[in-house]
N, C-alpha and C positions, 0 to 999 in steps of 0.2 A: 796309287803311290805317285806323288808329284816329284818334280825335279829336285827339290830340296831334300826330301826323304831319300830319294835315290842316291844323291851325293853323300848323305850320311851313311847309307848302306855301304857304299864303296869305301868310305873312310874306315868303317868297322872292319871290312874285309882286309884292307891293307894293313891295318893295325894288328888284326888277328894273325895274318900271314907272317908278319915280322916275328911274332912269338913262336911261330912254327915254321920259320923260314927254311930250316935245314932238316931234312929227313934222311934216314939211312945212316951210313957210317963211312969212314974213310976206305974201308975194304971194298964196299960195293959201289962207291961213287956217289957222294951225297947229292940229294935232289933238293934244289932250291925252289920251294913252293911259290914264294913271292915273285921271283924272277920268271918262273915258268908261266904264271897266270897274269903277269902284268898287262899283256895286251887285252885281256878280258876286262880288268878293272878300268883300264884307260878307255876302252870302248864304251863303258857305261857312264863315265864321268860326263856330266852335263846333258845327259839324255841318251836315247837310243838312236844309233846311226840309221837304223832301218825306218825311222819315222821322219827322216829329213825330207825336205821338199825336193822335187825334181827327179826323184829316183824312178827308174823303170820297174815294172812288176818283177822282173827277174832279179834286179838288184835288191829289192825289198825281201824277196824270198831267200836269196843266198845270204844276205847280211843277217837276217833274223834267225834263220835256222843254224847258221854257223855259230852265232852267239849262244844259242841254246845247246848246241853240241859241246861247246867249250865249257858251259856252265855245268852240264851233266858230268863232264870229265872231272871237273873240280869237285863236285859233290861226291863222286865215287872215290876220288883220290884221298880225301880226308878221312875216309873210313878204312883205308888200308893200314896194315900194321906198320907203324912208323919205322921200326928197325930194318924192315926189308926193302923199303922203297929206295930206288936208285934211278939215275938217269937211264942206265941201260935197261933196267926192268920196265920202266915207264914207256920207253920206246918200243919194247917188245910187246907190251900190253895194248898200247893205244895207236901204234902206227903200223903201216904195211898191212900184213895179214894177221895182225894180233887179234886176240879174242874180243877186245873192246875197241877195235879200230873203226867200226861202223856206228852211225847214229842209231840204228835199230838196236844193236847190242847194248849200247849205253842206256837206251830207253827201257829195255827189258830188265836189265840188272838193277837200275835205279828203282823200278817198281817192285821187284822181288825183295829188295832190301828195305822197302818201306820209305824210301826217300821221296816218292811221288804217290799221290792218291789216285783214285779212279778217274776223276775229272782231268787231272793233269796227264795221266797216262793216255786217256782218250784223245786229248788234244795233241799231244806229242806224236802219236801214231798218225794222225791226220796230217799234221804239218810235215812229217817225214815223207809221206806219200806225195804231197804237193811238191816238196823239194826234189824228190827223185824224178817226177814227171817233168819238171822244169829243166833239170840237168840233162835229161836224155831226149829232150824234144829237138827235132830238126828244124823247127821254126819258132817264131815268137808265140808266147803263151800269155794269157791274162789270168790273174787270180780269180776273176769273176766267172771263169769257165768251170771252176771246181765246185760241184754241188756239195762235196764233203765239207766245205767251209760252213755250210748251213748247220752242221752238227758240232761245231766247236762250242764248248761250254763256258770257257773262262773269259772274263771281262776285266780289263784294267780300270783304274780310276782316272786315267789320262783322257784328255779330250782329243779324240781321233776322228778326223773327217776324211772320208775317202769317197770316190765316185760311186762305189757300189757297196751293198750290204756285205757281200762275201769278202771283199777286200778289208772292210772295216772289221769284220769278225776275225779275219786272219791276223791283222795287226794288233787288235786287242788281246787275242790269245797269246801271241808271241810276247807282248809287253808284260802281260800278267805272269806268264810262265817264267821269264827271266827273273822278275822280281821275287816270285815265290820260291824259286830254287835258291836264289841268293839268301833269302831270309832263312831257309832251311839250313844252308851252310853255316850261317852265323850262329843259328841255334845249336847246331851240332858242335861247333867249335866251343861254344860257351858251356853247354850242358855237360859235355864230357870232359870239360876242363883241360882241353888239349893245349890251350894257350898258356904259356908260362911267362914270357916277357911281355911287357906292356899290358898286362892283364887288367889293371885298374882302368886304364883308358879304354881298352876294348870293351869291358863290361859296361862302362858309362855310356858309350855310343850305342851299344847293343840294346840296353834298356830303353834308351830314347827312341830307337827305331821301333821296338816292340810296343811301346806306349802309343806311338803314332799310328802304327798299322792295326794293332789289335785293341786299342783303347784301354789297355791295361798296363800297369807299371812293371810287369814281370813276364817271364816266358809262360807259355801254356804248361800245364802241370805235367803232361806226358813227355817222355823223351822223344817220342815220335815227332816228325815234322808237323807243323800246324796245318790242319785241313784248309783247303781253299774255299770250301763251301760248307754251310751247315748241313747236318744229316737230313735226309728227306723224311717227311712225316710218314 
């Protein structure tokens, strides 16, 4: 997925969010989806921040996994019952000691719900462990130290050059995962016809994205998120 396709994906998300901008009701405190996830779409515009030049390994890990954490939160949020979502409830679920406050819990629930496949789940768990080790380290760490990065399965279509194979694997997996989760979100929004306002524009952008990524003019036949890899023989 190149920069132009990524920008189209962000445009589709923003357009779709505007159609679903308010969830909940006045009694529960309406939740503004577009406003809440604006930092995520802004961070994706023009490329991925964690691929910028001059970053330390710690900065790459924190930026990449934070973006993945927020992307998973968004993917889970759009599956919630619209009438029950509120700012208060979202804070209780995703913040502090809430049931989905950790990266690990989001990874598990996304997989149980079928929002991620086996390869995506494999990589997310490895990336979570790398992030935790960086966060709790008392000294500087290098991505190249983590043998688990040899087991990352996903590759993006971006040209990524890094000093070591393990760092390259890490960055490729993060880039691929963010893009694939975002495509899943767009597909869910469109498939289940959640979007009401701006629907024609949203669908036009979405079909363009799907044609670019999957080489087809429409969504995959199944309601499930598109698999990232073909099934093994």
